[in-house]
Structure formats: structure tokens, C-alpha cells
C-alpha positions as CSV (number, residue, x, y, z in Angstrom):
1,M,-18.3,-37.5,7.3
2,K,-16.0,-36.3,4.5
3,N,-12.6,-37.9,4.2
4,V,-9.4,-35.9,3.9
5,Q,-9.3,-36.4,0.1
6,Q,-12.9,-35.1,-0.3
7,E,-12.0,-32.0,1.7
8,V,-8.9,-31.4,-0.4
9,D,-10.8,-31.9,-3.7
10,E,-13.6,-29.7,-2.6
11,R,-11.3,-26.9,-1.5
12,S,-9.3,-27.1,-4.7
13,N,-12.5,-26.9,-6.8
14,L,-13.4,-23.6,-5.3
15,T,-11.1,-21.9,-7.7
16,G,-13.6,-22.7,-10.5
17,T,-16.4,-20.8,-8.8
18,N,-14.9,-17.5,-7.8
19,K,-14.9,-18.8,-4.2
20,F,-12.2,-19.2,-1.7
21,E,-11.6,-20.1,2.0
22,L,-10.4,-17.6,4.6
23,L,-8.8,-18.5,7.8
24,L,-10.0,-16.1,10.5
25,F,-7.9,-15.2,13.5
26,R,-7.4,-12.4,16.1
27,L,-4.4,-10.4,16.9
28,G,-5.5,-8.7,20.1
29,A,-6.9,-5.3,21.1
30,D,-6.2,-2.1,19.2
31,K,-3.9,0.6,20.6
32,N,-6.8,2.0,22.6
33,G,-7.5,-1.5,24.1
34,D,-11.2,-1.6,23.3
35,R,-11.5,-3.6,20.0
36,N,-10.3,-7.0,19.0
37,E,-11.0,-7.3,15.2
38,L,-11.0,-10.3,12.9
39,F,-8.3,-10.8,10.3
40,G,-8.0,-13.3,7.6
41,I,-5.5,-15.2,5.3
42,N,-6.4,-17.3,2.2
43,V,-6.2,-20.9,3.3
44,F,-4.1,-21.7,0.2
45,K,-1.3,-19.8,1.8
46,I,-1.4,-21.7,5.1
47,R,0.9,-24.8,5.3
48,E,0.0,-25.6,8.9
49,I,-1.3,-24.2,12.2
50,V,0.6,-25.1,15.4
51,A,0.7,-24.2,19.1
52,M,3.3,-21.5,19.6
53,P,6.7,-23.2,20.1
54,E,9.8,-21.9,21.8
55,V,11.4,-19.2,19.6
56,T,15.1,-18.6,19.4
57,A,15.8,-14.8,19.3
58,I,18.2,-13.7,16.7
59,A,20.8,-11.0,17.5
60,G,20.2,-7.8,15.6
61,A,16.9,-8.8,14.2
62,M,14.5,-6.1,13.0
63,D,11.6,-5.0,15.2
64,H,8.7,-7.4,15.2
65,V,10.9,-10.4,14.2
66,L,10.5,-12.7,17.1
67,G,13.3,-15.0,15.9
68,V,13.4,-18.5,14.4
69,V,12.0,-22.0,15.1
70,N,13.2,-25.4,14.1
71,L,10.1,-27.0,12.6
72,R,10.8,-30.6,11.5
73,G,14.4,-29.8,10.5
74,A,13.6,-26.5,8.8
75,I,14.6,-23.1,10.3
76,I,11.7,-20.7,9.9
77,Q,11.5,-17.0,10.7
78,V,8.7,-16.0,13.0
79,L,7.1,-12.6,12.8
80,D,5.0,-10.9,15.5
81,L,1.9,-10.2,13.5
82,P,0.0,-8.3,16.2
83,A,2.9,-5.9,16.6
84,I,3.1,-5.4,12.9
85,A,-0.6,-4.6,12.8
86,G,-0.5,-2.3,15.9
87,C,-2.4,-4.7,18.1
88,V,-1.8,-6.0,21.7
89,P,-2.7,-9.6,22.5
90,K,-4.7,-10.0,25.6
91,S,-3.8,-13.6,26.2
92,G,-0.4,-13.7,24.5
93,L,1.0,-15.1,21.3
94,N,-0.6,-18.6,21.4
95,I,-0.7,-19.8,17.8
96,M,1.8,-19.9,14.9
97,L,0.6,-19.8,11.3
98,V,3.1,-21.4,9.0
99,T,2.7,-19.9,5.5
100,E,4.0,-20.7,2.0
101,F,3.8,-18.0,-0.7
102,A,6.0,-15.9,-3.0
103,R,8.7,-18.7,-3.0
104,T,9.2,-18.4,0.8
105,T,8.1,-20.2,4.0
106,Q,7.7,-18.2,7.2
107,A,5.5,-18.1,10.3
108,F,3.3,-15.5,11.8
109,A,2.5,-15.5,15.6
110,V,-1.2,-14.6,16.4
111,E,-3.3,-14.5,19.5
112,S,-6.0,-17.0,18.5
113,V,-7.5,-18.8,15.5
114,E,-11.3,-18.6,15.0
115,E,-12.5,-20.7,12.1
116,I,-12.3,-21.2,8.3
117,V,-15.1,-19.6,6.3
118,R,-16.0,-20.1,2.6
119,L,-16.7,-16.9,0.7
120,D,-17.4,-15.7,-2.8
121,W,-14.8,-13.1,-4.0
122,S,-17.8,-10.9,-4.8
123,S,-18.3,-10.4,-1.1
124,V,-14.8,-9.0,-0.7
125,M,-14.3,-5.3,-1.2
126,S,-10.9,-3.6,-2.0
127,A,-9.5,-2.0,1.1
128,E,-8.3,0.9,-0.9
129,R,-11.9,2.2,-0.9
130,S,-11.6,2.4,2.8
131,A,-9.6,4.9,4.8
132,G,-6.7,4.2,7.1
133,T,-5.6,0.7,6.1
134,G,-2.0,1.7,6.1
135,G,-1.2,-0.6,3.1
136,L,-1.3,-3.8,5.2
137,V,-4.8,-4.8,4.3
138,T,-5.7,-5.7,0.7
139,S,-9.5,-6.1,1.2
140,I,-12.4,-6.3,3.6
141,A,-14.5,-9.5,3.6
142,R,-18.2,-9.4,4.5
143,L,-19.0,-12.4,6.6
144,E,-22.4,-13.9,7.6
145,D,-24.1,-12.0,10.4
146,D,-24.0,-13.4,14.0
147,A,-26.0,-12.5,17.1
148,A,-24.1,-9.2,17.3
149,G,-24.8,-8.2,13.8
150,P,-22.7,-7.9,10.6
151,R,-19.1,-9.1,10.7
152,L,-16.2,-7.9,8.7
153,A,-12.7,-9.4,8.4
154,Q,-9.6,-7.6,7.2
155,V,-7.6,-9.6,4.6
156,L,-4.0,-8.9,5.2
157,D,-1.5,-8.2,2.5
158,L,1.2,-10.7,3.5
159,E,3.4,-9.9,0.5
160,T,3.7,-6.3,1.6
161,I,4.2,-7.3,5.3
162,L,6.9,-9.8,4.3
163,R,8.7,-7.3,2.1
164,N,8.6,-4.6,4.8
165,M,10.1,-7.0,7.3
166,N,12.8,-8.4,4.9
167,P,13.8,-5.6,2.6
168,S,16.1,-6.6,-0.3
169,D,19.6,-5.2,-0.6
170,R,19.4,-5.6,-4.4
171,P,17.3,-3.8,-7.0
172,D,14.0,-5.5,-7.8
173,V,14.5,-4.8,-11.5
174,N,18.0,-5.0,-13.1
175,A,18.1,-3.5,-16.6
176,A,21.3,-5.4,-17.3
177,T,19.6,-8.9,-16.8
178,I,16.0,-8.2,-17.8
179,G,16.9,-8.2,-21.5
180,A,16.1,-6.0,-24.5
181,P,12.8,-4.0,-24.5
182,I,9.9,-6.1,-25.6
183,K,8.2,-4.8,-28.7
184,I,4.4,-5.0,-29.2
185,K,2.0,-3.6,-31.8
186,P,2.0,0.2,-31.7
187,G,-1.1,1.4,-29.7
188,C,-1.3,-1.8,-27.7
189,V,-0.9,-2.1,-23.9
190,V,-0.5,-4.8,-21.3
191,L,-3.6,-4.9,-19.1
192,A,-2.5,-5.9,-15.6
193,A,-4.4,-6.7,-12.4
194,D,-3.2,-7.1,-8.8
195,D,-4.7,-6.1,-5.5
196,S,-1.4,-5.7,-3.5
197,V,0.1,-2.3,-3.3
198,V,3.7,-3.6,-3.3
199,A,3.0,-6.1,-6.1
200,R,1.6,-3.4,-8.3
201,A,4.6,-1.2,-7.7
202,L,7.0,-4.1,-8.6
203,I,5.0,-5.0,-11.7
204,E,5.0,-1.4,-12.9
205,Q,8.7,-1.1,-12.4
206,G,9.2,-4.3,-14.4
207,L,6.9,-3.4,-17.3
208,D,8.5,0.1,-17.5
209,A,12.0,-1.6,-17.7
210,M,10.7,-3.9,-20.4
211,G,9.4,-1.0,-22.4
212,L,5.8,-2.2,-22.2
213,P,3.0,0.3,-22.0
214,F,0.4,-0.9,-19.5
215,I,-2.9,-0.2,-17.7
216,M,-2.9,-1.3,-14.1
217,T,-6.0,-2.3,-12.3
218,K,-6.7,-3.5,-8.7
219,S,-9.0,-6.4,-9.1
220,G,-10.2,-9.0,-11.7
221,K,-13.6,-7.1,-12.0
222,E,-11.8,-3.8,-12.6
223,A,-9.7,-5.5,-15.3
224,W,-12.7,-7.2,-16.9
225,D,-14.6,-3.9,-17.0
226,Q,-11.6,-2.1,-18.4
227,L,-11.1,-4.7,-21.1
228,N,-14.7,-4.3,-22.2
229,I,-14.4,-0.5,-22.3
230,I,-11.2,-0.8,-24.4
231,A,-12.9,-3.2,-26.8
232,N,-16.0,-1.0,-27.1
233,Q,-13.8,2.0,-28.0
234,A,-11.7,0.0,-30.4
235,E,-14.8,-1.2,-32.2
236,A,-16.2,2.3,-32.4
237,D,-13.0,3.3,-34.1
238,G,-13.3,0.4,-36.6
239,R,-10.6,-1.7,-34.9
240,S,-10.6,-4.8,-32.7
241,V,-9.5,-5.3,-29.1
242,Y,-6.3,-7.0,-30.4
243,D,-5.3,-3.6,-31.8
244,R,-5.4,-2.2,-28.3
245,V,-4.5,-4.9,-25.8
246,A,-1.5,-7.2,-26.3
247,M,-2.1,-9.4,-23.3
248,V,-3.5,-9.7,-19.8
249,L,-1.2,-10.1,-16.8
250,T,-3.2,-11.1,-13.7
251,D,-2.9,-12.1,-10.1
252,L,-5.1,-14.9,-8.7
253,E,-6.2,-13.6,-5.3
254,M,-8.3,-10.4,-5.8
255,P,-11.5,-8.9,-4.4
256,E,-14.7,-9.0,-6.4
257,M,-13.4,-11.3,-9.1
258,D,-10.3,-13.6,-8.8
259,G,-7.8,-14.3,-11.5
260,F,-9.2,-17.7,-12.3
261,T,-12.6,-16.2,-13.0
262,L,-11.1,-13.3,-15.0
263,T,-9.1,-15.8,-17.1
264,R,-12.1,-18.1,-17.7
265,S,-14.3,-15.1,-18.7
266,I,-11.7,-14.0,-21.3
267,K,-11.1,-17.4,-22.7
268,K,-14.9,-18.3,-23.0
269,S,-15.7,-15.0,-24.7
270,N,-15.8,-15.0,-28.5
271,R,-14.7,-11.4,-28.3
272,F,-11.5,-12.0,-26.2
273,K,-10.7,-15.8,-26.5
274,D,-7.4,-15.3,-28.4
275,L,-6.1,-12.7,-26.0
276,P,-3.0,-14.1,-24.2
277,V,-3.3,-14.4,-20.4
278,L,-0.3,-14.7,-18.1
279,I,-1.1,-15.5,-14.4
280,H,1.4,-14.0,-12.0
281,S,0.8,-15.1,-8.4
282,S,2.3,-15.7,-5.0
283,L,0.2,-18.9,-4.8
284,S,2.2,-21.8,-6.1
285,G,2.2,-25.6,-6.1
286,T,0.9,-28.3,-8.4
287,T,-2.8,-27.8,-7.5
288,N,-2.8,-24.1,-8.4
289,E,-0.8,-24.7,-11.6
290,E,-3.3,-27.4,-12.7
291,H,-6.1,-24.9,-12.2
292,V,-4.2,-22.3,-14.2
293,K,-4.2,-24.8,-17.1
294,S,-7.9,-25.7,-16.6
295,V,-9.1,-22.1,-17.0
296,G,-7.1,-21.7,-20.2
297,A,-4.3,-19.4,-19.1
298,D,-1.4,-19.3,-21.5
299,A,1.3,-19.4,-18.8
300,Y,2.0,-19.0,-15.1
301,V,4.9,-17.3,-13.3
302,A,5.5,-17.1,-9.6
303,K,6.0,-13.7,-7.9
304,F,8.3,-11.8,-7.9
305,N,11.3,-12.1,-10.1
306,A,11.6,-9.5,-12.8
307,D,13.9,-11.6,-15.0
308,E,11.5,-14.6,-14.9
309,L,8.5,-12.3,-15.5
310,A,10.2,-10.8,-18.5
311,A,11.0,-14.2,-19.9
312,A,7.4,-15.4,-19.5
313,L,6.1,-12.2,-21.1
314,R,8.4,-12.7,-24.1
315,Q,7.3,-16.3,-24.5
316,V,3.5,-15.6,-24.2
317,L,3.7,-12.6,-26.7
318,K,5.9,-14.7,-29.1
319,N,3.4,-17.6,-29.0
């Protein structure tokens, strides 16, 4: 049997192979009461899974906020994930998923947890190609078939859910603190990639405020394809890709090709190897930051603080 360290090492090393692990769970029946779909969260965002504890209701809390729990001395907000997704649990809220991402810790109540599956990002399709996701689902994962046939799991956009449940009372981008516009070579753009609707909106606001022209893409593969298109056109015009792209700004978790694979592809290519890459992700921690270094990224910044993003962009472009 594998020991704990072997499991941790194996899971960490997945980032070098365009693979990841997805925790599958169920939220209950849909509004018609006749379906109980699978949902998923990247295991890297899960701190722990516990049986549903007693929750203390908070006066005046928003809809779908169950309240808070005291978990080993930390007060953590608990969100009713089935209600947020429009589902009705058949057996109640039995499991609490404690998550850490985007600089925050919070818990999501679910009906049941199924299993952890290992997938290649190439088997994950952007949900924006599918109708009716409502912005809460970033992608659709194709799982191995079972006796009933093909299985699909909806990968939830936790950043969007958390933002909707905890709206900020301050502007996301403050022109007074973000600093002077950042100057890059005329004709150049920042090529950005992120699969989250809310993250793309925030990045676009930030880049606009910094005076940086950009091209926004929704996955690592789309960014890689776009980069090659730009390079081909530049070369046809007698220029190089460095006359058209100042840097790449990428998320880590993305369908088809993740940010680790995108960065490695850029840095291993003779055509693009000197192109700066800044990773901008809600995944944090020492392990992920070590992987960022191992694939050759020039810098890492956690989502989402416009001032910190601006500072990281200035430093990368300066270097």
C-alpha cells in the first residue's frame, strides 16, 4: 500500500502531466426532482472533508449562507451549495467540504461525496460551449463509463460562487492605488488566459486600468493556439512574436490545457522561450509555488488583488 507521503508526492506531480484530481459529489435532485447530477471540485482546493457539524445561524445573513462553524478554533462560513446550484438534497446536507483558495477559507455543504478521480485536462471541456450553465460551472469533465453509460461531471466555478455570496463593498480596481499606466512596446499585447467568468472580468478591469492592451482567452489551449497564430502573422510581416506579445498572464486550472502545461510549452519552445509568463491563480501554497518555478514561470501572484497584480506585471515586464 502507498504511504501518505507517496500519495502526496504523486498528487503533486500531476501538475507536470496536464492531469489533476477531481473530487466528485452530489447536491441532490434538480428542481423537477428527477435528476441527481455529479459535480466536482479540484482536490487542490479541498482542505478537508468532514461530517456536517452543527452550524450557528448568523442574523441577517444572505440567502444560502447557512451560518458559521467553529472548526478547531477557526470560525468558517458555511454555504448551502445545493441551494446555490438550484438542487434539493434528498437525504439532507450530510457532508461539509472545507476549501482554501483565493486567499480565503470557507465550507460548502453537500449531500454526499462519491470519489476522487484522476483526469487529463484534455478530457475537460469549457462549459461556455454548453448552454444554460448560468455562470456557476466552468467546465464539463468526461469521466470513465460505468454500467449506465458515459458519465459527466460539472466542475463548479467556486470563485464566482464565493464572490456572488460575499460581494465586496469596495471597487475591485482603484485607479488611485494601482499606479501609473504600464508602458509596453507599441503594437504589443498581454495574452491572458482564465476559464472563470468573474476572474476574466476582474482581469480585464485591471488591465484596462493599467493601460495594457490585451487578448483574453478561456483556456490554456486557446491561449497556446492564439500565441501561435500571432507568431505566424508576425513572421509573415517580417517581425517576431516579441513585437506582438509582451507577456502571458495565465490561470492554472483550465480545461483542455492547464496553466502549468501552457507555461512549460512556452518555455520549452525556441520560438517563445524568452516570453515572460506570470501565473495568476486562486491555488496557493508552497507546493503550487514550487511547481510554478519548476515549469519556468517568471512570477506568481494570487488572485485577486489589482494592486498586487499591477506590481507583479511591472516587475515581470521590467525584468
